[in-house]
C-alpha positions in Angstrom: 84.5 0.7 56.3 83.5 2.5 59.1 87.1 2.8 60.7 88.4 3.4 57.3 86.0 6.3 56.7 86.9 7.8 60.0 90.7 7.6 59.3 90.3 9.4 56.1 88.1 12.2 57.8 90.8 12.5 60.6 93.7 12.8 57.9 91.5 15.4 56.0 91.3 17.3 59.4 94.8 17.3 60.1 95.9 18.5 56.4 93.5 21.4 56.9 94.8 22.4 60.3 98.2 22.3 58.8 97.2 24.6 56.0 95.3 27.0 58.6 98.5 27.2 60.7 100.6 27.9 57.4 98.2 30.8 56.4 98.2 32.0 59.9 101.9 32.4 60.0 101.9 34.1 56.7 99.3 36.7 57.8 100.9 37.4 60.9 104.8 37.8 59.4 104.3 41.3 57.8 103.1 42.7 60.9 105.7 41.6 62.9 108.3 42.7 60.4 106.8 46.2 60.4 106.7 46.1 64.2 110.4 45.3 64.5 111.3 47.9 61.9 109.5 50.5 63.9 110.5 49.7 67.2 113.0 52.1 68.7 116.7 50.8 68.2 118.8 50.8 71.3 122.6 51.0 70.4 124.7 48.1 71.8 126.5 48.7 75.0 129.9 49.0 73.3 128.5 51.6 70.7 128.3 55.3 71.6 124.7 56.9 71.8 124.7 59.0 68.4 121.5 60.9 69.8 123.9 62.9 71.9 125.3 65.6 69.6 128.3 66.1 71.8 129.3 62.5 70.8 129.6 62.9 67.0 133.0 63.9 65.6 133.3 67.8 64.9 135.4 68.0 61.6 136.9 71.2 62.5 137.4 70.6 66.1 138.8 67.3 66.3 140.6 67.7 69.8 140.1 69.5 73.1 143.5 71.4 72.5 145.4 73.0 69.8 149.2 72.5 70.7 148.8 73.6 74.1 145.9 76.0 74.2 142.3 74.9 74.8 139.5 74.8 72.4 135.6 74.9 72.9 134.9 71.4 71.7 132.4 70.0 74.1 132.8 66.8 76.1 129.8 64.3 76.1 128.3 63.7 79.5 130.1 61.0 81.7 132.6 60.5 79.0 136.5 60.5 79.3 139.4 61.7 77.2 143.1 61.2 77.8 146.1 63.2 76.4 149.9 62.9 76.5 152.3 65.9 75.7 155.8 65.3 75.0 158.4 68.2 74.4 162.0 67.2 73.7 164.5 69.6 75.4 167.3 69.7 72.6 167.2 73.0 70.4 166.9 71.6 66.9 169.2 74.4 65.7 172.0 73.5 68.2 175.2 72.4 66.4 175.3 71.5 62.9 173.4 69.0 60.9 175.7 66.1 62.0 175.4 66.9 65.6 171.4 67.0 65.2 171.4 63.5 63.1 173.8 62.1 65.9 171.2 62.8 68.4 168.5 61.4 66.0 167.0 64.6 65.4 166.5 65.6 69.2 164.7 62.4 69.7 167.5 61.1 71.9 167.4 64.1 74.3 165.6 64.4 77.5 161.8 65.6 77.5 159.2 67.2 79.6 156.1 65.1 79.4 152.3 65.9 80.3 149.5 63.5 80.9 145.9 64.9 81.0 142.5 63.3 81.9 139.5 65.1 80.9 135.9 64.1 82.1 132.4 65.3 81.1 130.6 66.2 84.4 127.5 67.6 82.9 126.2 68.6 79.7 128.5 71.3 78.3 130.6 71.3 81.5 134.1 69.3 81.5 136.8 69.1 84.4 140.1 67.5 84.3 143.6 67.4 85.7 146.9 67.9 83.8 150.4 67.0 85.2 153.8 67.4 83.8 157.1 65.6 84.6 158.5 68.7 86.4 155.2 68.1 88.8 153.4 71.1 87.7 149.8 70.1 88.2 146.9 71.8 86.8 143.2 71.3 87.6 140.4 73.0 85.3 137.0 73.3 84.7 135.4 74.5 81.5 131.7 75.3 80.7 130.0 75.9 77.2 128.0 79.3 76.7 127.5 79.2 73.2 127.9 76.6 70.2 127.6 77.4 66.4 125.9 74.1 66.1 122.8 75.7 67.9 123.0 78.8 65.4 125.3 81.3 67.6 127.9 83.4 65.7 130.7 81.9 67.8 131.6 79.2 70.3 132.2 80.5 73.6 133.3 78.8 76.8 134.5 80.1 80.3 137.3 78.3 82.1 139.1 78.3 85.5 142.2 76.7 86.7 144.0 75.9 89.9 147.6 75.2 89.3 150.6 74.3 91.7 154.3 73.3 91.7 155.5 70.1 93.3 152.1 68.3 93.0 150.0 71.3 94.2 152.0 71.8 97.4 153.5 75.2 96.6 153.3 78.4 94.1 149.3 78.2 93.7 148.2 80.0 90.6 144.7 80.3 89.0 143.6 81.3 85.5 140.2 82.8 84.6 139.5 82.9 80.9 137.0 83.1 77.9 137.5 81.0 74.9 136.0 82.2 71.6 136.1 80.1 68.6 134.8 80.7 64.9 134.4 78.3 61.9 135.2 79.6 58.6 134.2 78.0 55.2 134.0 74.4 56.5 137.8 74.4 56.4 139.2 76.7 59.4 138.7 77.1 63.1 139.9 80.3 64.6 140.3 80.8 68.3 140.8 84.0 70.5 141.0 83.6 74.4 141.7 86.3 76.7 143.2 84.8 79.8 144.0 86.2 83.1 146.6 84.2 85.5 146.7 85.1 89.0 150.1 84.5 90.8 151.9 84.0 87.8 155.3 85.3 89.0 157.3 82.3 90.5 160.0 84.4 92.1 158.0 86.6 94.5 160.0 89.7 94.0 159.0 92.5 96.1 157.2 95.2 94.1 157.2 92.9 91.0 154.1 92.4 89.0 152.2 88.9 90.2 149.7 88.6 87.5 149.6 88.2 83.8 147.0 89.1 81.2 147.6 87.2 77.9 145.7 86.3 75.0 145.9 82.9 73.1 145.6 83.1 69.5 145.1 80.1 67.2 143.9 78.2 64.1 143.2 74.7 62.8 143.1 74.4 59.0 141.6 71.2 57.7 143.4 70.1 54.5 142.0 66.5 54.1 139.0 64.9 56.0 141.5 63.8 58.7 144.6 65.8 58.3 145.1 69.2 59.8 147.7 72.1 60.3 147.5 74.0 63.6 149.1 77.0 64.7 149.1 79.2 68.3 150.7 82.0 69.8 150.0 83.5 73.4 151.5 87.0 73.6 151.3 88.8 77.3 149.5 92.2 77.1 150.1 93.4 80.7 152.1 92.9 84.1 154.4 89.9 84.5 155.8 88.7 81.1 159.3 87.4 81.2 160.9 85.6 78.5 159.4 85.7 74.7 155.9 84.8 73.6 155.3 81.2 73.3 154.6 79.9 69.9 153.7 76.4 68.3 152.8 75.0 65.0 152.4 71.5 63.9 150.6 68.8 61.6 147.9 66.3 63.0 146.0 63.3 61.8 142.9 61.9 63.3 141.9 58.2 63.0 138.5 57.4 64.9 138.9 58.5 68.7 142.8 59.0 68.2 144.7 62.1 67.3 148.3 62.3 66.8 150.1 65.7 66.4 153.9 66.6 65.8 154.5 70.0 66.7 157.2 72.7 66.7 157.3 75.2 69.6 160.1 77.6 71.2 159.0 76.7 74.9 157.7 73.7 76.9 154.5 75.1 78.3 151.3 73.0 78.1 149.7 74.4 81.4 148.3 78.1 81.3 150.6 78.9 84.2 153.5 77.5 82.4 152.5 79.7 79.1 152.2 82.7 81.0 155.8 82.5 81.9 156.8 82.7 78.2 159.5 80.8 76.0 163.1 81.0 75.9 163.5 83.0 72.8 162.7 83.1 69.2 166.1 81.1 67.9 165.6 77.8 69.5 162.9 75.7 68.5 161.9 72.3 69.9 160.3 69.2 68.5 157.3 67.6 70.4 154.3 65.4 69.8 150.7 65.3 71.2 148.6 62.0 71.5 145.2 62.2 72.4 142.4 59.6 72.6 138.3 60.0 73.1 136.8 57.3 75.1 133.4 57.5 73.0 
């Protein structure tokens, strides 16, 4: 009897202990859940840090350029962006429609291609390099002074470039500029960009003007959440101004970090030095495209 009573007491104690553990877990579970929900969330390594406003998509400035002109879009710190520019060299108006179709609407022609890599050096500061297939190379730096996001009436950047032909080995040029942007009605972004190009004249004629003052004028209109039309022109205001004003227009679509643009222009310039030397004329237009990719 004694052993039976002892076994019975041990069984009752074990049962009480089990119920005590269950009650303790139930009591602690809500506090653990609250602690988990209130703990700061760290984004996974492969996800962008959305606390940096420069990482977020700017609906009216989806890219760092229009067709060739720069915009005031800020680059996040230590992030990268890549761009390809492509201009087919066959004029769309050359010959008749049969000739154009025979050349697959100029896609069979040669092209001038540019490759660009851009990097966020510091908050509001970006640097990059743009090289075209004719070996023109442009190194650039850009710094943000004002942003509409912070309540300023306009966005404003300053920009400086160093450019040279034959892989930066001859005819060095430099551009100093101010980029001003203004967003209108949640649909339109407007740009005015006074640019001063030093040593823009590649011919080195004695007594000829050697610098160019020009102004970039551009706009990007948002038609749908990810569909835009763009237009730009860069008239030269003073000094060296051969050829005609380069003009471009196009349509583009955004998908995540990618932007694809089909454009038409009367010149091939994609660096500021090339733009300062103007386009060919106003009769011949060329098809091209830009592909941009943000790595953030």
